[in-house]
N, C-alpha and C positions, 0 to 999 in steps of 0.2 A: 503494500500500500504506500509506496513511495511516490506514486504519481497521483496528482490531484486531478479530479475530473474537470474537463474543459466544457464550458457552456457557450453555445452560440449566442451572439448578441441578438437581442430582440429587435425586430424590424421597427417597432413603435418607438424604441429608444432613440433611433436616429432622427426621426421626425422629418419635417419638410426641409430642413437644412441639408440633410444627406441627399435628398432628391435633387436639390439645386446644385450641389457640388458634383453630382454625377452627370447632370446635363450641361454644366458650364463648359467643359471641353468641347462638346458638340456645338454649342452655340458659338464659341470662339472660332472653331474651325470653319463654320459656315460664314462668319463675318469676314475671315481672312479670304476665303474663296470669293466672296462677293466683291470685296474691294480690289483684289488682285486679278481676278479672271472675268467675272460676270460684268461688272460695271464698265471696265475698259472696252470689252467686246461690244456692249450696247452702244457706247459712244462712237466706236469705229463704224458700226452699222449705220448709225444716224448720219454721220459725215458722208458715208458712201451714198446713202439715199439722196442727200441734198446735192451731192456732186452729180448724180445721174439726172436729177431734175434740172440742173443748171447747164446741161450740155447744149451747145449751140454750134452753128455752122462754122467751119474752119478750125475747130478744136482738134488737136492731134491726140489720139487716144490709143490705148493698148487694150485689146480684148483679153478675155480669160484664156484663150488659146494661144496668146502670144502674137497675134497679128497687130501690126502697127499701121495706122492709117489716119486719114483726115476725114472728118465728118463733112459730107457733102449735102445731106438732107436730113432734117429732123422732123419726124411726124409727131405732132402733139397728141393726135387722137389715137395713136397706136404706140406699142412698145418697140416698134421697128425703127432702126436708124440706118441710113445708107452711108457706108464708109468707103472712101476711095483709097485702095491699098497700093495702087500704082497708077501712072498716067493712063486714064481711060478705063481702068479696071475698078468697078464698083461692086461691093457686096452689101447685102442687107443683113444686119445683125440685130439681135435683141438688145434692148437697152440694158438689161440685167447682166449681160455677158461682158460689158465694158468694165474692166478692173481699175483703170486709172486714166487720168488726163495728163498728158505730158506737158509740163510747163516749159516754155522756151527758156534757155539758159539766161541768167541775169546778165545784162550788158556790163561788160568790164568798164571800169572807170577810165574812160579814154581822156577825160579832161585832165590835163596836167596842172598841178599847182603852179601858181604864178612864180614862186621862188625857184622851182625846178626849171622853168622855161628860161629864166634869165641866166642860169649858170651853164 
């Protein structure tokens, strides 16, 4: 009889504090996933939707398949956009397949400072 009997802790002894402590890690994990994964993805999707709505003629675009072309016709009543991929070669693509609009490179600062021009 050297070993004393061990008794399980009663569930009622823990109370609501124990339940909160058990759920706290799950709540923290969800919060981290929301701020690191879900929220940025929703923001990116919103920006993509506004970019698709703002498409206009002569925008240079890249489709989801990697085709680079210039928009020649935008149909507002339809999801179809006509893209010119080579001189005289036009294809019709769906608005949703356009992955990005290529911005022209920023113009280099060609204007020389007045001090540099004198020397």
